[in-house]
C-alpha positions in Angstrom: 0.0 -0.3 -0.1 2.8 2.3 0.7 5.0 2.9 -2.2 1.7 2.9 -4.4 0.4 5.7 -1.9 2.0 8.7 -4.3 0.6 7.5 -7.8 -3.0 6.3 -6.1 -2.9 10.2 -5.2 -1.2 11.6 -7.6 -4.0 9.8 -10.5 -6.6 10.8 -8.0 -5.9 14.4 -7.7 -5.5 14.7 -11.7 -8.8 12.8 -12.2 -11.0 15.3 -10.1 -8.7 17.8 -11.8 -10.1 17.2 -14.7 -14.0 17.6 -13.3 -15.2 21.0 -14.8 -15.8 23.6 -11.5 -19.6 24.2 -13.2 -20.7 20.6 -12.0 -20.1 21.5 -8.7 -21.6 25.1 -8.6 -24.9 24.0 -10.2 -24.9 20.5 -7.6 -24.7 23.2 -4.8 -27.4 26.1 -6.5 -30.0 23.0 -6.6 -29.1 22.3 -2.8 -27.1 19.1 -3.1 -24.6 18.5 -0.1 -21.3 17.9 0.1 -22.3 14.0 0.5 -23.9 13.8 -2.2 -22.1 16.4 -5.5 -19.2 13.5 -4.2 -21.1 10.7 -4.5 -23.0 11.7 -8.0 -19.9 14.3 -9.3 -17.1 13.1 -8.3 -17.1 9.5 -7.8 -18.5 9.0 -11.6 -16.0 11.7 -12.9 -13.1 9.6 -11.9 -14.6 6.2 -12.4 -12.0 5.2 -15.8 -8.8 6.6 -13.5 -10.6 4.1 -10.3 -10.5 1.2 -12.9 -7.0 1.9 -14.1 -5.6 2.0 -10.4 -7.3 -0.7 -9.6 -5.7 -2.3 -12.4 -2.7 -2.3 -12.1 -2.4 -2.1 -8.4 -3.6 -6.3 -9.2 -0.6 -6.0 -11.7 1.6 -5.0 -8.5 0.4 -7.2 -6.2 1.0 -10.3 -9.0 4.6 -9.2 -9.0 5.5 -9.0 -5.6 5.5 -12.8 -5.6 9.3 -12.7 -5.5 10.2 -11.1 -2.9 7.5 -12.4 -0.5 8.3 -15.9 -1.5 11.9 -15.6 -1.1 11.9 -13.6 2.4 9.0 -15.7 4.3 7.2 -18.1 1.8 3.3 -16.8 3.7 4.6 -16.1 7.0 4.3 -17.6 10.6 0.9 -18.5 10.2 0.2 -16.8 6.8 0.9 -12.7 8.0 2.2 -12.2 4.5 -0.6 -14.4 2.2 -0.9 -12.7 -0.9 -2.8 -14.2 -3.7 0.2 -15.4 -5.6 1.4 -16.5 -3.1 -1.4 -18.9 -1.8 -2.3 -20.1 -5.7 1.8 -21.0 -5.7 1.4 -23.5 -2.5 -1.7 -24.5 -3.4 -0.6 -25.2 -7.7 2.2 -26.8 -6.7 2.8 -27.4 -3.1 -0.4 -29.7 -2.6 -0.2 -30.3 -6.0 -3.6 -28.9 -7.0 -3.2 -27.5 -9.9 -7.0 -27.8 -10.9 
């Protein structure tokens, strides 16, 4: 999480800057609260960026397999067990390839 935070923060900031201010002004004139403006203007406005950030985060998580597996193999009691390590352990450790 901490490694990707700057990228995520900059991505979301750029996405929010791309939303026209007139939309927020019109919603305020119509009587929308801050929460309603966030839900109905901000979230739909950054939906594409959220999808890209989630996709890249997933890809980067799968790339962390080598470090986690070499250092801890899932850690004590599964504390550092991420999805790629769990998949590897099930597929090759338990011989359950299906």
